[in-house]
N, C-alpha and C positions, 0 to 999 in steps of 0.2 A: 829308903822305904819305897816299896813298890806300890805304885798307884793302882788301886783295884778298879776293874771295869764296872761301870754302873750297870745295874740291871736294866733291861729293856732296850739297850743300844747294841748295834751290830756293826762290825767293821766291813761287812760285805756290801758292795754297791747295790743300789736299787735296780729294779727290773728295767725301767726306762733308760737309766744311765747305761746299763749293760747293752741294751739294744742300740743306743746312739753310738756307743764305742765300737759295736760290732759292725756298724755300717761303715764301709770304706769311704774315705773322702773321695769326692768326685775329681778325677784326674783332669788336667787341662788348665790353661791359663784362666785367671780370674777375669770377671767382666765388670764394667763400670755400673755403679748405682748412683743415680743423680736425683737430687730433690730440688725443687724450685720453691723458694720462699718469697712471698709477696705480701707486704703489709703485715709482717709478723706471723703469717700463717703459711703452712705448707700447701701450696696450690697444686703441685703435681709431683709425683714420684715415679721414676721409670728405671727399669733395669735393661741396659743395652745388651741383649743376649748375643746379638751378632756383633763381633768386634769390628766397628766401622767408625768413621769420623762423626763427631758430634758438632753440629752447626747451630749457630744462634744468629738472630737478626730480625729485621722487619719483614722479610719475605716469607710468604706462606710455605715455601718449599723447605724451610729449615726445620730441624728437629724440635727446636724450642723457639717460639716467636717472641722477640723482645723488641719493643719500640724505644730506641735510644738514639739521640742525635749524633753522638760521637762514634757510633757503631756502624760499619758498612752493612749493606743489605744482607750479605751472607758472610759469616765469619766462623772459622773452624776453632772453636774453643778447645776441644780435645781432638788432636790430630793423631792418626795412627801412622807411625813411621816404622815400617818393618813389622815387628811383633810387639813394639812398645808404644805406649801412649805418651804424647807430649802435650803440655799445657801451653797454650798461646794466650798472651794478654797484651793489651795496649796501654798507652799512657792514659791515665784517668781511671783505670780499673784498680780496685783494692782487694785485699784478701790475705789469708794466711794459709800456708801449706805445710804439712808434716812430711818431711823427707827423711831419708836415712841419716842425714847430717844434722837433723834437728828441725824445729819449727821456725819458719822464716816468713816475713812479710814479702808481698810482691815487689815493693819498692826496693827491698834489700837484694832481691834476686836479679834485678836488672843488670847488675855488674857482671854476674857470672853466667847470665843467659845469653844465648846467641840469637841474632836477629834473622827472621825469615825474609823471603822475597817480598812479602806484603808489608814489611816494617814492623812486625809483631815480635815480641820477646817470646822465646821458646825454651821451656824447661822440661827435661825428661822426668817421667814419673815411673815409680816402681809399683809392684802389687801391694806394698804396704803403705803407699802414699794415700793421704786423705787431706781434706781441707775445704775452704770455701772461697768463692770468687764473687765479688760484688760488682754488678754492671748497672749503674743507675739506681733504680728502685728495686731491682731484682737481685736476689742472692742465690747462687748455685752452690749446693753442698754435694760433695762427691766422695766416694770411697770405692775400693775394689773388693768385690765379694765373689764367692764361688758361684759358678753358673747354676741356675736351678735345674733340677732333674727334668729330663725330657718326658713329658706326659705321653703315655701310650695312646694310640688312636682308639676311640670307643668302638667296641665290637659287640655284636649281638651274642646272646648266650648260645652255648653249644647245642642246647636242645632245640633252639629255633633254627640254627644253621644246619642241623642234621637233615631236615627234610627240604631245605631250600634248593639244594642241587639235584634232588631226585624228582621224578615225575610221578604224580599220583594217577596211575593208570586206571584205577576204578572210576574215579571222578571224570577223567578224560573220556572214557568209553561211554559213560552215562550221558555226558553232555553232547557227544557226537550223535548218539542215537536219538536224543531228544530233538536236536536240530534237524536231523534227517526226517523224523516223523512229521515235524511241523511243515517242512518244505513240501513233503509229499501231500499233506492235507491241502495246502494252498494250491498246489498244482492241480489236484483233483477238482477243486472248486472252480478254477478259472479255465479248465479244459472242457472240450465238448466230446470226448471219446466215450462218455457215459450216456450221452443223449441218443435217443432212438434215431434210426436212419430214416430220412425223409426222401421219398421218391418224387422228384420235381415233375416228371411227366404225368404221374397219377394225379398230383395236386392240380396241375393246369387243366387236365381233362375234367376233373370234378368241378373246377370253377366254370368251365365252359358249359357243362351240363346244368349247373345251377342258374347260369344266365339264360339258358334256353327255357328253363322251367318258370321263369318269371312271368307273372300275369301281364297281359297286354295293357298298354296305357289306356286310360279312359278316352272316349271319343271327344273331339273338340266340338263344342257347341257353336253352330254357325248362326249368326244373327240374320234375321230376315232382311231381304233387300228393301231399303227404304228409297222412295222416290226423292230425287233431289228437289229441295225447295226452290221455288223461283227467287226467293229473297237471298239465297246463298250462292247466287251466280258469281262468276268471276267479275272483278271490278271492270267497269266500263273503261275501255282504252281512251275514250274521249274525255274522261273525268279530269286528268291533269290539264288538258287544254282548256276545259271549261273553267277550272280554278284559275288558270293563268289569265284567261280573258276577264274573269271577275275581278282579279287583283290589278289588272292593267288600268292605267289612267283613262278617263272618259274620252280624252281626245285621241288616244292611240287605238283607233278602230282598224279593222282589217282593210284590205285593198278594196273591198266592195261595200264597206260600211257607209252609212248615210250620215254619220256624225261629223261634227266640225273638225277641221284639221288640227294637228298638234301645234301648240304654241312653240315659240323659239326657245323658251326656258325649258320646256319638257324635252324638246329635241336635243338640247345641249346636255341635259342630265342623262338621257339615254345613251348619247354618244360617249359621255364620260364613263358610264358603266361598262360599255363595250370595250373601251380602251383599257380599263382596269382588268377586265377578264383576259384580254390579250397579254397584258403585262404579267399577270399571275401565271399564265401558261408558259411564257418565255422564261420567267424567273424560277419556275419550279425545276429543280435539278435533283430531286430525291430518287426517283425510280424511273425505269424505262430505258431501253437501250438508245432510242433515238434522241431523247432529251439529254441523257447523260453524255452521249457522243458529241452533241452540239455545244452544250454549255459547260460540261465538266472536263472531259478529256481534250476538247478542242480539236476533234478530228475534222470538223467542217469549218472552213474559214469563216471568221466573223464578218468579213466583207460581204459575203453572200447574204447574211442576215441583214446587214445594213442596206444593201441594194433592195432586198425584198421589202424592208420597212419603208424605204423612200420611194419605191415604185408606186405608180398610180394604179397598176393592175393588181387586182385582188384575186380571190378564188373565183374562177369562172366556171362555165359549163363544159369546158373542153377537157374532160377526162381526168380531173384532179382526184386526189384520194377522197376528199369530202364529197365530190360529185354533186355539188349543189346546182339544182336546175334553176332556170329562170333567166338565162342570159349572162353575158360576160360583163366585165367592168368591175370597178371597185365597189365593195359593199358598203353603202353608207345609209344612215337613217333617212328615210323618206325617198330613197331612189326606187325606180321602177324595177320590176322583176319579181320572180317567185322566190320561195325559200326565205333566207335571211334578208334578202333584198326588199322584202315587203314590209320590213319594220319601219314604221313612221310614214307610210304612204298617205297621200292626201285624200284618196277616195274620189268618188264621182263629183263631189261638189267643187273640188279644187282643180280638176283637169280630167283627162282621159284615164281610163283604167290602166294601171301599171306604168304610167308615164308622168305621174305627178311630181311636182318639185317641192323640196323641203329646205328649211334653213339649216345651214351647216355651221356649227359652233366648234371651233378648235381652240384648245388651251395652249399654253406655251410648251414648247418641246425642248428637251435638254439633250446634251451629248456628254458622254463620259470617255475620257482618253486615259489609257493606262500606259505609264512609262515603263522603261526597262526594269526587269527584276534583278535586284542585287542580292546575290547569294553569298552567305558567309558561314563559316563553321563547318562546311561540308559541301560536296558537289551533288546537286540534284539535276539529273539529266533532262527531265521534261519540265523544268521550272518555267521557262519562257512560254512554252506551249500552253501549260495549264493556266498561267496568269493571263495570257491573251484570251482564253476561253471565258474568263470571268467578266469581260467587258460588257457583254449583253446584259448580264445580271446587274452590274453596277449601273448601267444606263436605265434599266427599269426601276431600280431603287430611286434614282434621281428624278425620274419622271413622276413617280408617286409623290416625291417630296415637293415637286412643283405644283401639284394639285393643292397642297397645304399652303405653300408660300411661293407665289409666282416669281419672287425676286431672289429665290435661294440660289447660291453659287458658292464655290470654294473648292477646296482640295482636301484629301485625306491621305496621309502616309500610313500604310498598313505594315506592321511588323509581324510576319507569320512565322511561328515556330513549328518546324516539321519534326515529327517523331521518328523513331527507328524504322517503323513500318511504312512510312510515307504519309501517315495521317497527320492532320493539323492538330498540334497539341495546344495551341493558343494563338489568339490574334489580338494585337494591341493597336488601336487606332490613334492617330494624332491629327485631329481635324483642324481646319482653319477656314475662315470665311463665315458665311451665314447659312450653313447647312442645318436643316432640322435634325433633331435627335433620331427621328424615324429613319432618315437616310443613313445615318451612321450605323445604327443597329442593323439595318437591312444589309449594308455593305459587309459588316463584320460577320453576319450569318452566312452570306454568300461565300466569303473567304473560308469560313470554318467547314463548309461542305466540300471543299476541294480535296482531291486525292493526288498526291505526288508519288513519284518513284522513291523507293527507299534511298535515303542519302548515304553517301560514302562517309564513314566516320561515325554513324549512329544517329546524328542529329544535324540540323541546319537551321539557319535563320534567313528568311527571304524578306527583303524590303521592297514594297510595291507602292509607287506614287500614283494616285488616281486624282484626276482633275475633272470637275463638273462645270460645264459652261452652258448657259441658256442660249438657244438658237432663236 
């Protein structure tokens, strides 16, 4: 009995099946498809399109990163030898593999596998092989599949590509003309070829004519001459003398005065004031070529100053610069003579005019000796000469200190730091003895006013011992 064909069924294959059968199988060797299972779930699946080694291990350079103690940092699980893949496994790895000879465990394949140079067991795989390899908590599933078709590179539609290689000349010409018009407009704005021509000579001539046509300035009003008032006369030249005479002590009358002579106390005070004036003049070394030459640069030997100070001859009438009249001899309070010699004269009641006698009160005198200058840190050519020129100023400082404390004496060791230009950058005193603070500050100020030659090496330190002894 022949079985009849049921209605609605057809022996002809479907359309999709016909298409799949019509597609030719992709030629070429198969590629590996590997899946990684961790914790019972597929964590990763990858198709090795390029036939190459498949490495596993703890290193990040491996294809699959597996952290296991018994596994080296990099291990070739699937090694490509020639055109065939080989499976490498170590002791401790488990799994099952389907080979042409059947399904076998890895422990059973150790006998027929060959050992590699790294001590791993190596088994050759075919394109029909498949299986799993367990490494610690990670399971690798593998099989060989046909390589996926090569995806064509994405390309733009033909309608778009048709005008990409050609130039749209209409748009290009319009853009070029637009840029040209804009540049010409900007050039016309910033250029001066449209400005009218200006004749400079005509403009200057017109300016001169306009200046000539300016109205004259108004006349200056002159004030009427006013007679000078008698009260606005120049101050009387004798007024300072009158004021000095009014401020002078009653006993300090002129050489022809009729008042009583000056007392010994007043004479001593006046002599002390004159000595202070002389000291201030000698100690002043700020300005003036003569003073600077004597006290600062030391061009005049200090011995001459000492002889002049110790000499009994003072400024006389014989052609000195001061040209003080009234006879020679030393100028002392109460001595006879005109000019400064008339200070403190006794007058008619005490003796003849210009020859009266007065009491002379002298305070203690001091001497300052300067030791040799010790230079360190650099060479200063004029150190000895400049330090020697400071002796007169140091002596004046000590003399003023004796007026405060007649028993003052001692020594000061000065450490002078000289700058690059020869200027004094700082002075450090080291006093000893019973010297007043005013003497120390005066000595430091005198040393700071010194000027040396620029030292060799940029800076220098000069040590100067100064000794003060009362005479």
